[in-house]
Every structure is written in structure tokens, then in C-alpha cells.
N, C-alpha and C positions, 0 to 999 in steps of 0.2 A: 819861141817858148820863153816865158819869163820865169826865172828861178825864184824860189821863195824868198831869198834875201832881198831881191829887188822889190818884190811885192810888199814885203814887210816894211821896207824903207818908206814906201808910199803910205800904206795903211796905218803905220804907227808913227809916221812923221819923224823918222830917224834922221837926225842931223849927223854929219853934213851931207848925207847921201840923198835926201828926199828930192831935191831939185832935179838932178840928172835922172834918177829913177822914175820920177813922175813924168818927165818929158819923154823918156824912152817908152814908158807904158802908154802914153798918149798916142804913140804911133799906131797902136792897135785900134784906135778909133777911126782910122782912115779906111775908106771902103775897099781899097785894094789890098789891105793887110788883114790877115786872120791871126790874132794873137791866141796863144795857148798857155795854160798852166797844167802841170802834171796833177793827176788825181790825188796822189798822196800828199801833195803840197797843201791842198785845201784843208785837210784835217790838222796838219802841222801848223799852218797859219792860224786856224781857228783856236787851237790850243794856246798858242803864244798870245794872240790878241785877247782872248777871254781873260787871261790873267792880268792884262793891262787895262782893259776897258769894260770888262763885264760881258756876260753871255749875250744879251740882246744887242749891244753895240757891235760886238764881234760878228754876229749874224748879219746885221745890217751892212757892215763894211764889206763882208764877203759877197752879199747880194749885189751891192753896187759894183764891185769888181767884176762879177760874172756877167754883168750887162755887156761887157766888152771882150771877154775872153771865153774861149771854149775849153773844156776839160779834155786833156789827153789821157785816155784810159790807161790805167795800170792793170794790165791783164796778166793771166798766167804766163803767157809767152813773154811779156815785157819783164816780169820778175825773173823768169828762167834765163833769159838772155842777159839781164843785168848781173845775175850771179856768175856768169861766165865772163863778164866784161873785166878788162884789166884795170879799170879805174879803182883807185884806192878807197874812195868814199862810196859806200853802197847806195846811199840816198841819191848822190849825184849820178851814179850809174843808172838808177831807176829813172831819173829825170831825163838823162840822155837817151835811154832806150824808148821811153814814152814819146819823146820828141821824134825819134827816128820812125816810130810806128805810124805817126800821123804825117810824116813828110815835112817836118819843120826844117827851115834853112839855117836858123841861127838860134842859139841859146843866149839870152841876155842875163848876165850874172855879175856879181861883184867878186866871184870866186873862180876866176878863169884858170888859175893853176890846177885846180882839181878836175878840170875838163880837158886837159891837154890831150888825153888819149880818147876823147869822145869822137865818134864818127860825125857828129854835128859840131861845127865850129862854135866856140863860145866867145863872147866879147863883153866888155864893160859897157854900162849904159852910155857913157860919154862917147865911146867908139861907135856904138850903134847909132847914136844921134848924129855923129859926123858923117854917117852914110858910107862907111868903109865896107859895108856888106853889099852894096849895090854892084 
């Protein structure tokens, strides 16, 4: 599961993070890997990108991203479980629970401290690239 901060690093070319984030995202293009993003992240990312690059460019960037990632559904059960989750940041709790619902093994984020109580381990893009998840 790629957290929205990592995806925005790539889509908005945010320095100095874009290189590690892009390489981590590239792992999802491998046949044996299924990459995900949480459903709520799509609208959040679109909102941020639209303000930076405009409506059509934001749609095109998301379309390109979704060629390699699946959407982890944010369902009633995911929201209810996230509300009971001990994680401080609700949006991160929803990401964690959506990841759990689809059986994700790792959450790739630059915000690992907020995922310490997640049932899914979180790691930085550089750690993910180093293969410490194998």
C-alpha cells in the first residue's frame, strides 16, 4: 500500500523525496507485486494536484498512476474499524485498515511514526527499496 505522501512525491515531483518514492512505486510494476492505494487517497491526491497543475492534468496523472495500482476499498467496515483503531491520525487509520482488508504486507510512507500502532508494518521508501520487507 502506497500512502498518499509517497504518491504525491512522485506525481508532484516533490524534492528531495521524488527519487526514492518513484523507485519504491516502480516496484509495483513487477509482475509478482500488486500495489495498492487507499480509495480515500484518490480524492485527496486529486484535490492537491488540481490546485497545482489544473483539473485535466490532475486527472491524467491519476489515470497513469492507476495503470499500476489497485484501489483498496474504503468500506463501511473499514471506516468503523478505523474509528476504533488506536492510531492518532484518522486518515492514517483508514489507510491502515484498508490495507488490512486487502491483505497488504507493507505500507510505504514517509510518515512511519503515525503508523507505529498499525497492524500492517510501515516503512520509508528507502527502507522498502533496500528490501528489508523480504
